Structure formats: C-alpha cells, structure tokens
C-alpha positions as CSV (number, residue, x, y, z in Angstrom):
1,M,50.9,94.2,-48.3
2,E,49.4,94.9,-44.9
3,R,48.5,91.7,-43.0
4,I,45.1,91.1,-41.5
5,I,45.3,89.0,-38.4
6,L,42.5,87.9,-36.1
7,H,42.8,86.6,-32.6
8,C,39.9,84.6,-31.3
9,D,39.5,83.9,-27.6
10,L,36.8,81.7,-26.2
11,N,35.1,83.5,-23.3
12,C,35.3,81.8,-19.8
13,F,36.0,78.7,-21.8
14,Y,35.9,75.9,-19.1
15,A,32.9,77.5,-17.3
16,S,31.0,78.0,-20.6
17,V,31.5,74.4,-21.6
18,E,30.3,73.2,-18.2
19,L,27.2,75.4,-18.5
20,L,26.2,73.7,-21.7
21,S,25.4,70.7,-19.4
22,H,23.8,72.9,-16.8
23,P,21.6,75.5,-18.5
24,E,19.7,76.0,-15.3
25,L,22.8,77.7,-13.9
26,R,23.0,80.4,-16.5
27,G,23.0,83.8,-14.8
28,V,24.2,82.2,-11.6
29,P,27.8,82.6,-10.3
30,V,29.7,79.5,-11.3
31,A,33.3,78.4,-11.0
32,V,35.2,75.3,-12.3
33,C,37.6,73.9,-9.7
34,G,39.1,70.8,-8.2
35,D,37.3,68.9,-5.5
36,P,34.6,71.3,-4.0
37,K,35.0,69.6,-0.7
38,E,38.6,70.7,-0.5
39,R,38.8,74.2,1.0
40,H,42.2,74.8,-0.5
41,G,41.3,73.8,-4.0
42,I,42.0,76.3,-6.8
43,I,39.6,78.1,-9.1
44,L,40.4,77.1,-12.6
45,A,37.7,79.2,-14.4
46,K,34.7,81.3,-13.6
47,N,31.7,82.8,-15.5
48,E,30.8,86.4,-15.9
49,P,28.4,86.5,-12.9
50,A,31.2,85.1,-10.7
51,K,33.6,87.8,-12.1
52,A,31.1,90.4,-11.0
53,F,31.7,89.3,-7.4
54,G,35.5,89.5,-7.8
55,V,36.1,85.8,-8.1
56,K,39.5,85.3,-9.7
57,T,41.3,82.4,-11.5
58,A,44.0,80.8,-9.3
59,E,42.6,81.9,-5.9
60,T,41.5,79.2,-3.5
61,I,37.9,78.0,-3.2
62,Y,37.9,79.4,0.4
63,Q,38.8,82.9,-0.9
64,A,36.2,82.7,-3.7
65,K,33.5,81.6,-1.3
66,K,34.2,84.5,1.0
67,K,33.5,86.9,-1.9
68,C,30.6,84.9,-3.3
69,P,28.9,82.6,-0.7
70,D,26.4,81.3,-3.3
71,L,29.1,80.4,-5.8
72,V,28.3,77.1,-7.5
73,L,31.3,74.8,-7.9
74,L,31.7,72.4,-10.8
75,P,34.4,69.8,-11.5
76,P,36.5,70.1,-14.7
77,H,36.1,67.8,-17.7
78,H,39.3,68.3,-19.8
79,D,38.2,65.8,-22.5
80,R,35.2,68.0,-23.3
81,Y,37.4,71.2,-23.4
82,A,39.7,69.5,-25.9
83,A,36.8,68.4,-28.1
84,Y,35.2,71.9,-28.2
85,S,38.6,73.4,-28.9
86,R,38.9,71.1,-32.0
87,H,35.4,72.0,-33.1
88,V,36.0,75.8,-32.9
89,N,39.3,75.5,-34.7
90,A,37.5,73.6,-37.5
91,I,35.2,76.5,-37.9
92,Y,38.1,78.9,-38.2
93,G,39.6,76.6,-40.8
94,D,36.6,77.3,-43.1
95,Y,38.0,80.8,-43.6
96,T,41.7,80.3,-43.8
97,D,44.3,77.5,-43.7
98,L,46.5,79.7,-41.5
99,V,45.1,78.9,-38.0
100,E,47.6,78.8,-35.1
101,P,46.2,77.7,-31.8
102,F,47.6,79.4,-28.7
103,G,46.6,77.2,-25.9
104,I,43.3,75.4,-25.8
105,D,41.0,78.4,-26.0
106,E,42.8,80.9,-28.2
107,S,43.8,81.0,-31.9
108,W,45.3,83.4,-34.4
109,L,44.0,83.5,-38.0
110,D,45.8,85.1,-40.9
111,V,43.0,86.1,-43.4
112,T,45.2,88.3,-45.6
113,G,44.9,86.0,-48.6
114,S,41.3,84.9,-48.1
115,L,39.4,87.9,-46.8
116,H,38.2,88.9,-50.3
117,L,36.4,85.6,-50.5
118,F,34.2,86.6,-47.6
119,G,33.3,90.2,-48.4
120,G,36.6,91.9,-47.8
121,D,35.7,93.5,-44.4
122,A,37.7,92.1,-41.4
123,R,35.2,93.4,-38.8
124,V,32.3,91.7,-40.6
125,L,34.2,88.4,-40.8
126,A,35.0,88.6,-37.1
127,D,31.3,89.1,-36.3
128,T,30.5,86.2,-38.6
129,L,32.9,83.9,-36.6
130,R,31.3,85.0,-33.4
131,A,27.8,84.3,-34.7
132,R,28.8,80.8,-36.0
133,V,30.5,79.8,-32.8
134,R,27.5,81.0,-30.8
135,S,24.9,79.2,-32.9
136,E,26.8,76.0,-33.6
137,L,28.6,75.4,-30.3
138,G,26.7,77.5,-27.8
139,L,29.9,79.3,-26.8
140,T,31.1,82.9,-27.3
141,I,34.3,84.3,-28.5
142,S,36.0,87.8,-28.4
143,V,37.9,88.7,-31.5
144,G,40.7,91.1,-32.0
145,V,41.5,92.4,-35.5
146,S,44.8,94.0,-36.4
147,F,47.9,94.1,-38.6
148,N,50.0,91.8,-36.3
149,K,49.6,89.0,-33.9
150,V,50.4,90.9,-30.7
151,F,47.9,93.7,-31.4
152,A,45.2,91.2,-32.5
153,K,45.6,89.5,-29.1
154,L,45.4,92.9,-27.4
155,G,42.1,93.5,-29.3
156,S,40.5,90.2,-28.2
157,D,41.3,91.1,-24.6
158,Y,40.1,94.7,-24.9
159,K,36.4,94.0,-24.7
160,K,34.7,90.9,-23.4
161,P,32.6,88.9,-23.6
162,D,31.4,88.3,-27.2
163,A,32.9,91.4,-28.8
164,T,35.0,92.5,-31.8
165,T,37.7,95.1,-31.4
166,V,39.7,96.5,-34.3
167,I,43.2,98.0,-33.7
168,P,43.9,99.6,-37.1
169,A,47.3,100.2,-38.7
170,D,46.5,104.0,-38.7
171,G,46.2,105.4,-35.3
172,W,46.8,102.2,-33.3
173,Q,48.7,104.2,-30.7
174,E,45.5,105.8,-29.5
175,V,44.2,102.4,-28.4
176,V,47.4,100.6,-27.4
177,Y,49.5,103.3,-25.6
178,P,47.2,103.9,-22.6
179,L,46.9,100.2,-21.8
180,P,48.7,98.7,-18.8
181,V,52.0,97.2,-19.8
182,G,50.9,93.9,-18.3
183,D,48.3,93.6,-21.1
184,L,51.1,93.1,-23.6
185,L,51.9,89.5,-24.6
186,F,54.6,87.9,-22.4
187,V,54.8,90.8,-19.9
188,G,54.4,88.7,-16.7
189,H,54.8,89.8,-13.1
190,A,58.6,89.6,-13.2
191,A,58.9,91.9,-16.2
192,Q,56.3,94.3,-14.7
193,E,58.3,94.5,-11.5
194,I,61.5,95.3,-13.5
195,L,59.7,98.0,-15.6
196,S,58.0,99.5,-12.6
197,R,61.3,100.4,-11.1
198,Y,61.8,102.7,-14.1
199,D,58.2,104.1,-13.9
200,V,57.1,102.2,-16.9
201,H,53.5,101.3,-16.3
202,T,51.8,101.6,-19.7
203,I,52.5,100.2,-23.2
204,G,53.1,103.7,-24.4
205,E,55.8,104.3,-21.7
206,L,57.4,101.0,-22.7
207,A,57.4,102.0,-26.4
208,Q,59.3,105.2,-25.4
209,C,62.1,103.3,-23.6
210,P,65.4,103.1,-25.5
211,R,65.8,99.6,-27.1
212,E,69.4,99.4,-25.6
213,M,68.0,100.0,-22.1
214,L,65.4,97.2,-22.4
215,E,68.1,94.8,-23.8
216,T,70.3,95.6,-20.8
217,L,67.5,95.0,-18.4
218,M,65.9,91.9,-19.9
219,G,68.2,90.6,-22.6
220,K,66.5,89.2,-25.8
221,M,63.1,89.5,-24.1
222,G,63.6,93.3,-23.7
223,V,64.3,93.6,-27.4
224,Q,61.1,91.6,-28.2
225,L,59.0,93.8,-25.9
226,Y,60.4,96.9,-27.5
227,Q,59.2,95.6,-30.9
228,Y,55.8,94.5,-29.6
229,A,55.2,97.9,-27.9
230,N,56.1,99.8,-31.1
231,G,54.0,97.7,-33.4
232,L,56.9,96.0,-35.1
233,D,55.9,92.4,-34.5
234,K,56.3,90.5,-37.8
235,S,55.9,86.9,-36.5
236,P,53.8,84.8,-38.9
237,V,50.7,82.8,-38.2
238,R,51.7,79.2,-38.8
239,G,49.1,76.9,-40.2
240,A,49.2,73.2,-39.6
241,A,51.2,72.6,-42.8
242,E,53.9,74.9,-41.6
243,R,54.3,73.5,-38.1
244,E,56.8,70.7,-38.1
245,P,56.0,67.8,-35.9
246,I,57.7,68.1,-32.5
247,K,60.0,65.1,-32.1
248,S,61.1,65.9,-28.5
249,V,60.5,68.3,-25.7
250,G,63.4,68.9,-23.3
251,N,65.0,71.4,-21.0
252,S,68.5,71.7,-19.5
253,T,70.3,74.0,-17.1
254,T,73.9,74.8,-16.2
255,F,74.2,75.4,-12.5
256,R,76.2,78.2,-11.0
257,K,77.4,75.8,-8.4
258,D,78.1,72.2,-9.2
259,L,75.7,69.7,-7.7
260,T,77.3,67.1,-5.4
261,T,74.5,65.7,-3.3
262,W,71.4,63.6,-4.1
263,D,69.0,66.3,-2.7
264,E,70.6,68.9,-5.0
265,V,70.2,66.6,-8.0
266,R,66.7,65.6,-7.1
267,T,65.7,69.3,-6.9
268,G,67.2,70.0,-10.2
269,I,65.5,67.1,-11.9
270,A,62.1,68.1,-10.4
271,L,62.4,71.6,-11.8
272,L,63.4,70.4,-15.3
273,S,60.6,67.7,-15.3
274,D,58.0,70.3,-14.3
275,S,59.1,72.5,-17.3
276,V,59.0,69.6,-19.7
277,A,55.6,68.3,-18.6
278,M,54.1,71.8,-18.8
279,R,55.4,72.2,-22.4
280,L,54.1,68.8,-23.4
281,R,50.6,69.7,-22.2
282,R,50.8,73.1,-24.0
283,H,51.5,71.3,-27.2
284,G,48.9,68.6,-26.6
285,L,51.5,65.9,-26.6
286,Y,52.3,62.8,-24.5
287,C,55.7,61.0,-24.3
288,M,56.5,57.3,-24.2
289,G,60.1,57.8,-23.2
290,V,62.4,59.9,-21.1
291,Q,66.0,60.8,-21.6
292,V,68.4,62.5,-19.1
293,G,71.8,64.0,-19.7
294,L,74.6,64.9,-17.3
295,K,77.8,66.9,-17.7
296,D,80.4,66.9,-15.0
297,N,82.8,69.7,-14.0
298,K,85.4,68.2,-16.5
299,F,82.8,68.6,-19.3
300,Q,82.4,64.8,-19.7
301,S,78.8,64.0,-20.8
302,V,76.7,61.0,-20.3
303,S,73.1,60.3,-21.2
304,R,70.5,57.6,-20.5
305,Q,67.0,56.9,-21.7
306,K,64.2,54.5,-21.1
307,M,60.7,53.7,-22.4
308,L,57.7,54.1,-20.2
309,D,55.0,51.5,-19.7
310,H,52.3,54.1,-20.6
311,S,52.3,57.5,-22.2
312,T,52.3,60.6,-20.0
313,H,52.6,64.3,-19.8
314,L,52.6,64.4,-16.0
315,M,55.5,66.0,-14.1
316,R,55.5,63.3,-11.4
317,E,55.8,60.4,-13.9
318,I,58.5,62.1,-16.0
319,N,60.3,63.0,-12.8
320,D,60.3,59.4,-11.5
321,A,61.7,58.1,-14.7
322,A,64.4,60.8,-14.9
323,L,65.5,60.0,-11.3
324,E,65.8,56.3,-12.2
325,L,68.1,57.2,-15.1
326,V,70.2,59.6,-13.0
327,K,70.8,56.8,-10.4
328,L,72.2,54.7,-13.3
329,A,74.3,57.4,-14.8
330,W,75.7,59.3,-11.7
331,K,77.8,58.3,-8.8
332,A,77.9,60.8,-5.9
333,P,79.7,63.0,-5.2
334,T,81.0,63.5,-8.7
335,P,80.2,67.2,-9.4
336,I,77.4,67.8,-11.9
337,R,77.7,71.0,-14.0
338,L,74.6,70.5,-16.3
339,L,71.4,68.4,-16.2
340,S,68.9,67.9,-18.9
341,V,65.5,66.1,-19.1
342,T,63.9,65.3,-22.4
343,A,60.6,63.7,-23.3
344,I,60.9,61.5,-26.3
345,H,58.7,59.2,-28.5
346,L,55.9,61.8,-28.6
347,T,52.3,61.2,-29.6
348,P,49.5,63.7,-30.1
349,E,46.8,63.8,-27.4
350,E,44.1,62.5,-29.7
351,E,46.1,59.4,-30.5
352,T,47.0,58.6,-27.0
353,Y,45.3,56.1,-24.8
354,Q,45.9,55.5,-21.1
355,Q,46.7,52.0,-19.9
356,L,45.7,50.9,-16.5
357,D,48.5,50.1,-14.1
358,L,48.3,46.4,-13.5
359,L,50.2,46.8,-10.2
360,G,47.3,48.9,-8.9
361,Q,48.1,52.6,-9.2
362,A,44.6,53.9,-9.1
363,P,43.4,55.9,-12.1
364,R,42.1,58.4,-9.4
365,V,45.7,59.2,-8.4
366,R,46.7,60.0,-12.0
367,E,43.4,62.0,-12.5
368,K,44.1,64.0,-9.3
369,Q,47.7,64.7,-10.5
370,E,46.4,65.7,-13.9
371,K,44.0,68.3,-12.3
372,V,46.8,69.7,-10.1
373,E,49.2,70.1,-13.0
374,R,46.6,71.6,-15.4
375,A,45.6,74.0,-12.7
376,M,49.2,75.1,-12.4
377,D,49.3,75.5,-16.2
378,N,46.3,77.9,-16.1
379,I,47.8,80.0,-13.3
380,R,51.2,80.3,-15.1
381,R,49.6,81.1,-18.4
382,K,47.6,83.9,-16.9
383,Y,50.0,85.3,-14.3
384,G,53.5,84.1,-15.5
385,H,55.6,81.1,-15.0
386,D,56.9,82.3,-11.6
387,A,53.3,82.7,-10.2
388,I,53.2,79.2,-8.8
389,A,55.7,76.4,-8.1
390,Y,56.1,73.3,-6.1
391,A,57.1,74.4,-2.6
392,T,59.5,71.4,-2.0
393,P,60.9,68.5,-3.9
394,E,58.5,66.3,-2.0
395,A,55.6,68.4,-3.2
396,A,56.9,68.1,-6.8
397,L,56.8,64.4,-6.4
398,G,53.2,64.5,-5.4
399,K,53.9,64.1,-1.7
400,M,52.1,67.2,-0.7
401,P,52.5,68.4,2.9
402,E,49.5,68.0,5.1
403,R,47.3,71.1,5.3
404,E,44.7,72.0,7.8
C-alpha cells in the first residue's frame, strides 16, 4: 500500500510567534535576534517582508541592517516557541497518532491509515491543517504531501508561505529532478562541495550517479543520498508510542594522533561537549549528570561520572563537568587514544526546572549562553553542522574574545 506522508513546516516560526504580541508590526520587516545593541549579534529568524530585503538567517545584525535600515529587531522567547510547538503538534494529533517532530517547527505525519476518516483527499487534509493552525494559533504552515518523508519535506519547502504542495508517486521526477541538490534532506555545504566537483548540482544529476561512486565519495551517507534522490526512502514516521525514551546522549572519537597535553584534551572535550549539548536541545532534553570515558594507547579504558547541581543542556556546563572528571581520570602525559562525553539522567524539557545558583552565577549569564547555543543550533540546522563552530577552546568555554 502506498504511504501518504505530510510534512508540516511552520513559516518564519520565531518571527511569527513574536508578531502575535506585536500586531502593529505586521507588514514591517522584522527579525528575531540576540541583543539588538550588539552589532555582531546573529539573526535567528525573519519575517517575509525582511526576506524581501535579502535578510538571511545566521548573518549579523550589522549585515542585515545594511540591507534593511528600517529592520525592527525583537529578542527571542524560547519558552513561547516551545509552547506553540506543542499546540501545533496537538492539532496534528487529531488526524493521526503517527506524528514525528523534526525540530521545534517541523513535523511529519503519516495519514495512510486515517485519511479515509477525513474525506480521503490528502491535499484537502493538508489545506484543513493549514486553516486550523491559522485560525486557532494565528500562525501559518506550509505542507508537503508525498509517498515518503524526504519528498514530503521537499514539498513543504517548495512553496512558502502558507501553501500545500503535492509530489505524487507518478511523475515525481518532473518536480524533484530540477531542484538544487542542496534542497535534498541532509545535503549540507560539505556534501554540496564534494558533489560539485563531479558537476552534480541538481537532484536529478545526483539520482543518475552510480550508487558505488557515491558510497566511495561519502560512505553510508552517499548510499542514503542515492536512495533519497531516487525516491527510495522507506523510513517510517515514528509516533510517540514507537519512540523509545532516550536514556543517554553521548559522543566519542578516536583520534588519529594520541593526545598527550592538557590543551589537546581540553579541545577534544570541548568538541564532544558541543555535540552532546546540541543533540540534547534537538531532542528537548536536559541532563542531570555527565560521564566521560578515556582509552589509552594500550586500549585500557577508564570512565568517571558525576551528578550536577542543576539540569542543563548547555555546552559550557557539560564541558566544565567533563573537564573535572578528566582531571580525576587522567594523568599527563599518558597518551589518550579515545575520548567520550555522555549526558546521563535525562529529563524532558517540560519537566525540567532551573535552580538558581546559590553561589551567585547570574541567571543572565546562563540566559545569554542559552541564546548563543540555540543560535548556533539554528545556523547548523539550516546550513550544516560545519557552518559554525567555536573559534577556540576559550570561546567554547564562553570566554569569547573581545570584538570591536
């Protein structure tokens, strides 16, 4: 039986939520960013009028203001975004129990088994969802309808805002093949650079590449992209009942050259902590504990863990805890072959509360770090993981270099 998958994408989500509190700004170029007084702050989101001026996510406020001098800047409110995300997914849940969020503003819906209850026409159902979200929440969504998750997402990106696009099982090549290869799920800048060396610039050109060639160039990712481009994606939409609770989030790496100095180890821990924190935020989780693992050049392993005095999903705090554990577990210059950082004792975001630091770490400091790391999440999600990184271990620890 052919599947019927919808991908629903909230349009200009952060900016649209902010405009609910500022109706007088509708039709005015608006962007959500960090501190508007900070020239080097980053644009997190923008509305359609700002897009018309060429304002882009991830560019600096200074760059955006050069394009659009009258751009209105608003601070982010992540608690509001999380609440509206829950509301919109509850609406989706009225039509199927197979709803799989993909970040805070996107979700896949598998309506194969329930579409007959709502008239049997997938396009009409998509339009119904758009109308409900608009009338009940004041927000708009774009919906892609197709026979697999990858093409459904292509459809939601195809026309915005507030639109429905159907990519049918018959003749999908006419819609998909001319699209830029970068429109395909998980084709980031690094993959585009590799493919461009072989004159692969569209999804159709990617589909014509031999599978073996793509596997040689990009490993398992190459095989996955071959399947995506040829309409062979069979990945299921996993509803809440099918998604097992995540018990830990960790990352490890084996180094080409053994680490023997504290600076080398500190840099390795910073990179791993950044990855773990980003994945926690992606899953809407906090951790109450951190575990580190080390393996030396004789393949002897040791691990240490500790509980935190408050829950977190911030790189800086996970990094600090991991460094404390490394100091207990490692004696320089014993060569380190492998390092791992794991967040443990996880709790969902909605069940987490933040304790004030009795020793005086200002909530403002944590709030500022939260904004920085969420901004990086947005940039990486849109432009690929390699699009932005901490310039130095000091920057990773929150000790940002002075900027003019």
